[in-house]
N, C-alpha and C positions, 0 to 999 in steps of 0.2 A: 598748151602747145605754143601759144604766142610768146610766152616768156622764153622758151627754148629758142625760138627763132631770133628773138632779140639778142640773146646771149651768144649765139653763133654768128651773128651779123647778118641774118636774112631779114632785114627790116622792111624791104620793099613791099611785102605783103601786109604790113601792119598799117593801121590808120595812124594819123598823127596823135590822136588821143591815146591809143594803145601804146605807142612808142614812148610817149611821155610818162604814162603810168608805169610801164615796165622799167623805164630808166630810173624811177624813184625807188624801186625795190630790187633791182638787179644786183646791187652790191652784196646782197645776202645770198646769192645763188651762184652755182657754177655748173658747168657741164663738162664731162670728160670726152675722150675720143669716141666712145660708144654712144654718146648723147644722153645718158641718164642725167636727170636733174638732181642736184644736191643742194640742200639748205645749209648754208655756212654763215651763220650770223657773225657780223664783224665785232659785236660787243656782247658782253654778258647781258642777257635779256630774260626777264622773268616771264612766266606764262601769262601773268596779269598784264604786263606791258604789251606782250604780243597780241593779246586778245583785244586791246584797245583800238587796234588798227582796223 
């Protein structure tokens, strides 16, 4: 839920730590007008690479 808030700009309810964490992963996610969260990786990523995080 916090990532959605970050993506739609409602960051006032987030702690500084949460905002920093979401900022580092937000480039891989999008929300549309109905607010579902979509994973949209910016680069080709293998499952092994993703699991390292």
